[in-house]
C-alpha positions as CSV (number, residue, x, y, z in Angstrom):
1,M,-7.5,20.1,13.8
2,V,-4.6,20.7,16.3
3,R,-2.6,17.7,17.0
4,S,-0.9,17.1,20.2
5,K,3.0,16.7,20.3
6,S,2.7,13.0,21.0
7,S,0.3,12.5,18.3
8,R,2.6,14.4,15.8
9,R,5.5,12.2,17.0
10,W,3.6,9.2,16.3
11,L,2.4,10.3,12.9
12,Q,6.1,11.1,11.9
13,R,7.4,7.8,13.3
14,H,4.4,6.0,11.3
15,V,5.2,7.6,8.1
16,A,9.0,6.7,8.3
17,D,8.3,3.3,9.5
18,P,9.7,0.7,6.8
19,F,7.2,-1.8,7.7
20,V,4.4,0.7,7.0
21,R,5.9,1.2,3.5
22,R,6.4,-2.4,3.0
23,A,2.9,-3.2,3.9
24,R,1.5,-0.6,1.3
25,E,3.6,-2.1,-1.3
26,A,2.7,-5.7,-0.6
27,G,-1.0,-4.7,-0.3
28,Y,-1.3,-5.7,3.4
29,R,-3.7,-3.7,5.5
30,S,-1.3,-3.1,8.4
31,R,2.3,-3.4,9.3
32,A,1.2,-6.2,11.7
33,A,1.2,-8.6,8.8
34,F,4.9,-8.7,9.1
35,K,4.7,-9.6,12.7
36,L,2.8,-12.9,11.8
37,L,5.0,-13.4,8.6
38,E,8.1,-13.6,10.7
39,I,6.7,-15.7,13.4
40,D,5.1,-18.2,11.0
41,D,8.3,-18.4,9.0
42,R,9.9,-19.6,12.2
43,E,7.3,-21.6,13.7
44,R,5.4,-23.1,10.8
45,L,1.9,-22.4,12.2
46,L,-0.1,-21.8,9.1
47,R,-0.1,-24.8,6.9
48,Q,-2.1,-25.8,3.7
49,G,-5.5,-26.8,4.5
50,A,-5.5,-25.5,8.1
51,K,-8.5,-23.9,9.8
52,V,-7.7,-20.7,11.4
53,V,-9.7,-18.2,13.7
54,D,-8.4,-14.6,13.9
55,L,-9.7,-12.7,17.0
56,G,-9.6,-9.0,17.0
57,A,-8.8,-9.2,13.3
58,A,-9.5,-5.8,12.0
59,P,-8.2,-4.1,9.9
60,G,-7.3,-7.6,8.4
61,G,-3.6,-7.8,8.1
62,W,-3.2,-11.1,9.9
63,S,-6.1,-12.6,8.0
64,Q,-4.6,-11.8,4.8
65,V,-1.4,-13.6,5.6
66,A,-3.2,-16.7,7.1
67,A,-5.7,-16.8,3.8
68,E,-2.4,-16.8,1.8
69,R,-0.8,-19.6,3.7
70,V,-3.5,-22.0,4.3
71,K,-4.6,-22.2,0.6
72,P,-5.6,-24.3,-1.1
73,G,-8.3,-26.0,1.1
74,G,-7.8,-24.0,4.3
75,R,-10.5,-21.7,6.0
76,V,-9.9,-18.5,8.0
77,I,-12.4,-16.7,10.1
78,A,-11.8,-13.2,11.1
79,V,-13.8,-11.7,14.0
80,D,-13.9,-8.2,15.4
81,L,-16.3,-5.7,16.9
82,L,-15.1,-3.3,14.2
83,E,-16.3,-3.6,10.6
84,I,-13.6,-5.4,8.2
85,A,-13.8,-4.9,4.7
86,P,-14.1,-8.1,2.7
87,I,-10.9,-10.3,2.2
88,S,-10.4,-13.0,-0.3
89,G,-10.5,-16.5,1.3
90,V,-11.7,-15.0,4.6
91,T,-15.1,-15.4,6.3
92,V,-15.5,-12.1,8.2
93,L,-17.8,-12.1,11.3
94,R,-18.5,-8.7,13.2
95,G,-19.3,-9.0,16.9
96,D,-17.8,-10.0,20.3
97,F,-16.2,-13.3,20.0
98,C,-17.2,-14.1,23.7
99,A,-20.9,-13.8,22.7
100,A,-22.7,-17.1,22.2
101,A,-24.2,-16.1,19.0
102,V,-21.0,-15.2,17.7
103,E,-19.1,-18.2,18.6
104,E,-22.0,-20.3,17.1
105,A,-21.3,-18.5,13.8
106,V,-17.6,-19.4,14.2
107,V,-18.4,-23.0,14.7
108,A,-20.6,-22.8,11.6
109,A,-17.9,-21.3,9.5
110,L,-15.3,-23.9,10.6
111,G,-17.6,-26.4,8.8
112,G,-17.1,-29.0,11.3
113,G,-14.4,-29.8,13.7
114,K,-12.2,-27.3,15.4
115,A,-9.6,-24.9,14.6
116,D,-6.0,-25.8,13.9
117,V,-4.8,-22.3,14.9
118,V,-6.3,-19.4,16.8
119,L,-4.7,-16.1,16.4
120,S,-5.3,-13.1,18.8
121,D,-4.1,-9.6,18.2
122,L,-6.7,-8.3,20.5
123,S,-6.2,-4.9,22.1
124,P,-8.6,-2.8,24.0
125,N,-9.3,0.9,23.3
126,L,-6.2,2.3,25.0
127,S,-6.8,5.0,27.6
128,G,-3.0,6.0,28.1
129,I,-3.1,4.6,31.8
130,A,-0.7,1.8,31.5
131,S,-2.1,-0.2,34.4
132,A,-5.6,0.2,33.3
133,D,-4.8,-0.7,29.7
134,Q,-2.8,-3.8,30.8
135,A,-5.7,-5.2,32.9
136,R,-8.2,-4.7,30.2
137,A,-5.8,-6.6,27.7
138,A,-5.6,-9.4,30.2
139,V,-9.3,-9.8,30.4
140,L,-9.4,-9.9,26.7
141,L,-6.7,-12.6,26.4
142,R,-8.3,-14.6,29.2
143,G,-11.5,-14.7,26.9
144,A,-9.4,-15.8,24.1
145,I,-7.9,-18.7,26.2
146,A,-11.5,-19.6,27.2
147,F,-12.4,-19.8,23.6
148,C,-9.4,-21.9,22.9
149,R,-10.5,-24.4,25.3
150,R,-13.7,-24.8,23.5
151,Q,-12.8,-24.4,19.8
152,L,-9.0,-25.4,19.2
153,K,-7.8,-28.8,18.6
154,P,-5.8,-30.4,21.2
155,G,-2.7,-30.2,18.9
156,G,-3.4,-26.8,17.6
157,A,-1.5,-23.5,18.3
158,F,-2.6,-20.4,20.1
159,L,-0.7,-17.1,19.1
160,A,-1.6,-14.0,21.2
161,K,-0.3,-10.5,21.6
162,V,0.5,-9.7,25.4
163,F,1.8,-6.6,27.1
164,Q,4.7,-6.5,29.5
165,G,3.7,-5.2,32.8
166,E,1.9,-6.0,35.9
167,E,-0.4,-8.3,34.3
168,F,2.2,-10.4,32.2
169,A,3.1,-12.8,34.9
170,S,-0.6,-13.9,35.6
171,V,-1.4,-14.0,31.8
172,L,1.7,-16.3,31.5
173,T,0.4,-18.6,34.2
174,A,-3.1,-18.7,32.9
175,L,-1.6,-20.0,29.6
176,K,0.5,-22.5,31.1
177,A,-2.3,-23.9,33.0
178,V,-4.1,-24.7,29.7
179,F,-1.1,-25.4,27.3
180,R,1.9,-27.8,27.6
181,E,4.2,-25.4,25.9
182,V,4.4,-21.6,25.9
183,R,7.2,-19.5,24.2
184,T,7.7,-15.7,24.1
185,R,8.3,-14.1,20.7
186,K,9.1,-10.6,19.9
187,P,9.2,-10.1,15.9
188,A,11.4,-7.3,14.2
189,A,8.2,-5.7,13.1
190,S,7.3,-5.2,16.8
191,R,8.6,-1.6,17.9
192,G,11.4,-1.9,20.4
193,E,10.0,0.6,22.5
194,S,6.5,-1.1,22.5
195,R,5.5,-3.1,25.5
196,E,3.8,-5.6,23.4
197,T,5.2,-9.2,22.8
198,Y,3.6,-12.3,21.5
199,L,3.1,-15.6,23.4
200,L,3.0,-19.0,21.2
201,A,1.2,-21.8,23.1
202,R,0.9,-25.4,21.9
203,G,-0.4,-28.6,23.3
204,L,-3.9,-27.7,24.5
205,I,-4.5,-29.7,27.8
206,E,-7.9,-31.3,27.5
207,P,-10.2,-30.6,30.5
């Protein structure tokens, strides 16, 4: 198989990435685990006994971190269209989180009550066309916001990946309409050249 120059550059950068090496050494499934670790160290989102829903969880790096930090007594529910290999302390659900049947399964897995934290590392299948990819990512995020309105406690937290670009302002406005406080976070494990950033929302406004 002949690789393009861009894919070869990505592979070289990936192999040399210190967070990739650290993820392997720590047993995390992705370097993204360190993004959540850094944000949680600062913000104290994941507490013992908390109920956490991880949307777009595959391959499971964030769910691994969450499961470590909410024990004993916590619950983590990982949801993705893609298959996720079993993770200790995590209930894995395969499907579209916007589908009624999948959301019902989330509610059952929560065991009563609502989530303390909703995580969203959702990303569409990228086309390479920035405007189209950002628009599709914004649609996913709006779906996650709607999910929070139904399944997140009023005092809970929502952490979501977003992309800088044409859709960023509208996404930020949508979050501020639903949450009392929204902050931007750019962890060190998020590559500097990447358009991704993270929004942390707290204080869900009850409808």
